[in-house]
C-alpha positions in Angstrom: 125.4 47.5 108.8 122.9 46.5 106.4 122.3 47.1 103.1 119.7 49.8 103.8 121.5 51.4 106.9 124.1 52.3 104.2 121.3 53.5 101.8 120.1 55.9 104.4 123.8 57.2 105.5 124.5 58.0 101.8 121.5 59.8 101.6 121.8 61.6 105.1 125.2 62.6 103.7 124.1 63.9 100.4 121.5 66.1 102.1 124.3 67.4 104.2 126.4 68.2 101.3 123.6 70.1 99.8 123.4 71.7 103.0 119.8 70.2 104.3 121.1 69.5 107.7 119.6 67.5 110.8 120.2 70.1 113.3 120.2 68.9 117.0 118.8 71.7 119.9 120.3 74.9 120.2 122.7 75.1 123.4 121.8 77.3 126.2 123.0 80.8 126.4 126.2 81.7 128.4 126.0 84.3 130.9 126.7 87.8 129.2 127.1 85.8 125.4 123.8 85.7 123.4 125.3 83.7 120.9 123.8 80.2 120.4 125.1 77.4 118.7 123.7 73.8 117.3 125.1 70.8 115.7 124.1 68.5 112.5 123.1 65.0 114.1 124.6 63.7 110.6 127.9 65.5 109.8 128.5 67.1 113.2 129.0 70.1 111.3 128.0 73.6 114.1 126.1 76.8 112.9 125.2 79.7 115.7 123.1 82.9 115.5 122.9 85.8 117.9 119.5 86.0 120.0 119.2 88.8 121.8 116.3 89.0 124.3 115.3 92.7 123.8 113.1 94.8 126.2 110.6 97.2 124.6 111.8 100.7 123.5 112.3 103.7 125.8 112.5 107.0 125.2 116.0 108.3 126.4 115.0 112.1 127.4 111.7 113.9 127.6 111.2 116.0 124.4 113.5 114.2 122.5 112.5 111.2 120.0 115.7 108.9 120.4 114.8 106.0 121.6 117.1 102.8 123.6 117.2 99.3 124.4 119.5 97.0 126.1 119.8 93.5 125.6 118.8 91.6 128.8 121.6 89.1 128.3 124.6 90.8 127.2 125.8 94.5 127.0 124.3 94.8 123.1 122.7 98.2 122.9 120.3 99.6 120.2 119.2 103.0 119.3 116.4 104.4 117.0 114.8 108.0 116.6 110.9 107.3 116.6 108.8 110.4 116.0 105.0 110.5 117.2 103.6 112.6 114.3 100.6 114.5 113.7 98.3 114.0 111.2 99.1 115.8 107.9 97.6 119.0 107.3 97.7 121.7 104.4 100.5 124.6 105.1 98.3 127.3 103.9 94.7 127.9 102.9 95.9 128.4 99.4 98.8 125.3 99.2 98.7 121.8 98.3 101.8 121.4 100.2 101.2 119.6 103.6 103.0 119.7 106.9 103.3 117.7 110.3 104.6 118.3 113.6 106.2 115.6 116.1 104.5 115.5 119.5 107.5 115.0 121.4 109.9 117.0 120.1 108.2 119.2 117.7 110.4 118.6 114.3 108.2 119.9 111.5 108.3 117.6 108.2 107.2 118.9 105.0 105.7 117.4 102.0 106.1 119.5 98.9 102.7 119.1 96.7 103.5 116.8 93.2 101.6 116.7 90.3 99.4 114.0 91.6 98.8 115.6 95.1 96.5 118.5 93.7 92.7 118.5 93.9 92.2 119.2 90.1 88.9 121.0 88.4 87.3 120.1 84.9 89.4 121.0 81.7 88.9 124.8 80.3 89.1 125.0 76.8 92.4 127.4 76.0 92.1 126.8 72.3 90.4 123.9 70.0 93.8 122.2 70.5 94.4 123.1 74.2 92.9 122.4 77.4 93.9 123.7 81.0 93.0 122.1 84.2 93.5 124.2 87.4 94.1 123.0 91.2 90.9 123.8 92.7 93.0 125.0 96.1 96.3 126.5 94.6 97.8 128.1 91.6 98.9 124.6 90.0 97.7 124.3 86.4 98.2 121.4 83.5 98.2 122.2 80.2 96.4 119.1 77.8 97.5 119.5 74.5 94.9 117.6 72.1 95.5 115.3 69.3 93.8 116.3 66.1 90.9 113.6 66.5 90.1 115.0 69.9 90.2 118.8 69.1 87.0 120.6 70.4 85.9 123.2 68.0 83.0 126.1 68.7 81.4 125.9 65.1 78.7 128.5 63.8 75.5 127.8 62.1 75.3 125.4 59.2 75.6 127.3 56.0 74.4 126.3 52.3 77.7 126.4 50.2 77.2 124.7 46.6 75.9 121.0 46.8 77.0 121.2 50.6 76.7 122.6 54.3 79.5 123.9 56.1 80.1 125.1 59.4 83.2 126.7 60.6 84.9 127.3 63.6 84.9 130.3 65.1 88.3 130.3 67.2 90.7 128.5 64.3 88.3 128.9 61.1 88.6 125.1 60.6 86.1 124.4 58.1 83.6 121.2 58.4 81.5 120.1 55.4 78.5 117.8 55.0 76.5 116.5 51.9 73.0 117.8 51.3 
């Protein structure tokens, strides 16, 4: 063995020590067993994994949503629930809750409306610092309280007062002053 062969062997062992193997081909499946293995050509380590040969899912009974499939090679079986849902629709004309039904088994699924599910209208003024938004569809409403700089006053006309003009909010009495 020459110098470069020993360097190559050293780096090959170093790769295997950090789990970088040079895997050979997979072994053939044994009848009734889906476990396959392969071996590293450098260090001889063997690793295996299960590789099933699954057919398509099939419903077990008419009117039921349970599906099953069995591996073509071994006896492994899997089951799952697979509903065929219709589109979501509103539960009632004046409700934002939504429902849907499974076409196969008739199961009902309900989505209770959360804050973001409503179709909100424009904010309506309750007071200078308080607005309310109402859902266009149901009875849900959302209060909005404004910070001082956002208050929405309804001022009367400007009236002279000394060296200034003033106007007064018709709702809360807030006074606004301007110089003449």
